[in-house]
C-alpha positions in Angstrom: -0.1 0.0 -0.2 3.0 2.1 -0.7 4.9 1.5 2.7 8.7 1.4 2.2 10.5 -1.3 3.8 11.0 -0.2 6.7 7.7 0.9 7.5 6.5 -2.6 7.0 9.1 -4.0 9.5 8.5 -2.5 12.3 4.3 -1.6 11.8 3.6 -5.0 11.0 6.0 -7.6 11.4 8.2 -6.2 14.3 4.9 -6.3 16.4 3.4 -9.7 15.2 7.2 -11.4 15.9 6.9 -9.3 19.4 5.2 -12.6 21.4 7.3 -15.3 19.7 10.6 -12.7 20.5 9.7 -12.0 24.6 8.9 -15.8 25.1 12.1 -16.6 23.3 14.1 -14.2 25.2 12.7 -15.9 28.4 13.8 -18.9 27.5 17.1 -18.5 27.1 17.0 -16.4 30.4 16.0 -19.3 32.1 18.3 -21.8 30.9 21.5 -19.2 31.6 20.5 -19.0 34.6 20.5 -22.9 35.1 24.0 -22.7 33.8 25.3 -20.3 35.8 23.8 -22.4 38.8 25.7 -25.3 37.8 29.2 -23.6 37.1 28.8 -21.7 40.5 28.1 -24.9 42.2 31.2 -26.8 40.6 33.7 -24.4 39.5 35.5 -24.1 42.5 39.5 -24.7 41.1 38.7 -23.8 37.5 37.8 -20.8 35.7 35.0 -21.2 33.7 33.7 -17.9 31.6 30.5 -17.5 33.8 32.4 -17.5 36.8 35.3 -15.0 35.4 32.0 -12.3 34.5 30.5 -12.9 37.7 33.5 -11.7 39.2 34.4 -9.3 37.2 30.9 -7.4 37.4 30.4 -8.5 41.1 33.4 -8.3 43.2 35.6 -6.6 41.1 32.8 -3.8 39.6 35.0 -3.5 36.5 31.9 -3.7 34.5 33.8 -2.7 30.9 35.6 -6.2 31.2 32.5 -8.5 32.5 30.7 -6.9 29.3 33.9 -7.5 26.6 33.6 -10.9 27.8 29.8 -11.8 27.4 30.1 -10.3 23.9 33.3 -12.6 23.1 30.9 -15.6 25.3 28.3 -14.4 22.5 30.3 -14.6 19.7 32.1 -17.5 20.2 28.5 -19.0 21.1 27.3 -17.8 17.9 30.5 -19.2 16.0 29.4 -22.6 17.2 26.1 -22.6 16.1 27.3 -21.4 13.0 29.3 -24.8 12.7 27.5 -26.8 13.8 24.3 -26.0 12.1 26.3 -25.6 8.7 28.0 -29.4 9.6 24.6 -30.8 10.4 23.3 -30.2 6.1 19.9 -29.6 5.0 17.8 -31.9 7.2 16.1 -30.6 10.1 15.0 -33.2 12.8 10.9 -32.8 13.5 9.6 -33.2 17.0 6.3 -34.9 17.5 
């Protein structure tokens, strides 16, 4: 109806996807908190990235380092997911 692609995304697509984005964010947050609990409980003698981020943020108050480590962890995760996706081929597992 004459709208630019940007307006279509902002007025139609994003509002339609908002419930899914919120739900997936909640699932990602819950998974991350569960993984952090395991690392917090078991990581006494070894340094794992979530514990280093936690230590930098809370004990050292080094927010810049904690942020940088979080970004690095996110990038590594995305790269590993892309590699796993490319190695899995074109087949997609179906549940049911």
